[in-house]
C-alpha positions in Angstrom: 0.0 0.0 0.0 1.5 3.3 -1.0 1.7 6.5 1.0 -0.9 8.3 -1.1 -3.4 5.4 -0.6 -2.8 5.4 3.1 -3.3 9.2 3.4 -6.5 8.9 1.3 -7.8 6.1 3.5 -7.0 8.0 6.7 -8.6 11.2 5.3 -11.8 9.2 4.4 -12.0 7.7 7.9 -11.5 11.1 9.6 -14.0 12.6 7.2 -16.8 10.1 8.0 -15.9 10.4 11.8 -16.2 14.2 11.8 -19.3 14.1 9.6 -21.1 11.9 12.1 -20.1 14.3 14.9 -21.5 17.1 12.8 -24.8 15.3 12.6 -25.0 14.5 16.3 -24.0 18.0 17.3 -26.6 19.5 14.9 -29.3 17.4 16.6 -27.9 18.6 20.0 -28.1 22.3 18.9 -31.7 21.8 17.9 -32.7 20.0 21.0 -30.9 22.5 23.3 -32.6 25.4 21.6 -36.0 23.8 22.3 -34.9 23.2 25.9 -33.8 26.8 26.3 -37.1 28.2 24.8 -39.1 25.9 27.1 -37.0 27.1 30.1 -37.5 30.7 29.2 -41.3 30.2 29.1 -41.5 28.2 32.3 -39.3 30.5 34.4 -41.1 33.7 33.5 -38.1 35.3 31.9 -40.2 37.1 29.3 -42.4 38.7 32.0 -39.3 40.0 33.8 -37.8 41.2 30.5 -41.0 43.0 29.4 -41.3 44.6 32.8 -37.7 45.8 32.6 -38.3 47.2 29.1 -41.7 48.8 29.8 -40.2 52.2 30.7 -42.2 52.5 33.9 -40.7 54.9 36.5 -41.1 52.3 39.3 -38.9 49.9 37.3 -36.0 52.4 37.5 -36.2 52.4 41.3 -35.9 48.6 41.5 -33.7 47.9 38.5 -31.1 46.0 40.5 -33.6 43.6 42.0 -35.3 43.2 38.6 -31.9 42.5 36.9 -31.2 39.8 39.5 -34.6 38.2 38.9 -33.9 38.3 35.2 -30.5 36.6 35.6 -32.0 34.1 38.1 -34.7 33.0 35.7 -32.3 32.2 32.8 -32.1 28.5 32.0 -28.3 28.2 32.5 -28.1 24.5 31.9 -29.8 24.9 28.6 -27.5 27.7 27.6 -24.4 25.6 28.6 -25.8 22.6 26.6 -26.3 24.9 23.5 -22.9 26.4 23.7 -21.3 22.9 24.0 -23.3 21.5 21.1 -22.5 24.6 19.0 -18.8 24.4 19.8 -18.8 20.7 18.8 -20.6 21.6 15.6 -18.1 24.3 14.7 -15.1 22.2 15.6 -16.3 19.1 13.8 -17.5 21.1 10.8 -14.0 22.7 10.4 -12.3 19.3 10.7 -14.7 17.7 8.3 -14.1 20.4 5.8 -10.3 20.0 6.1 -10.5 16.3 5.6 -12.9 16.7 2.7 -10.2 18.8 1.0 -7.6 16.2 1.9 -9.7 13.4 0.6 -10.5 15.1 -2.7 -7.0 16.4 -3.5 -4.9 13.3 -2.5 
């Protein structure tokens, strides 16, 4: 087996490996977005946000407490899951693209 054939085989294996990670991380991104939206609705985040943006003068007096309530109602686990899945998607997409070029040009 020649060096070119071995490099082509290795690029193909890496390409299919990273492509499968792309698919799984894409599913993870979609599911985490659904989880985040559900968490926003259940926690009352939108009510706090609309109260903060309403422009009422009473809101200005209690803006610190309202900001803490807004931060407390954020679905942190969903945001971390989304960022992890998005990072895996970008990483595996870049590696899949690199190995696609290697597979085609070798």
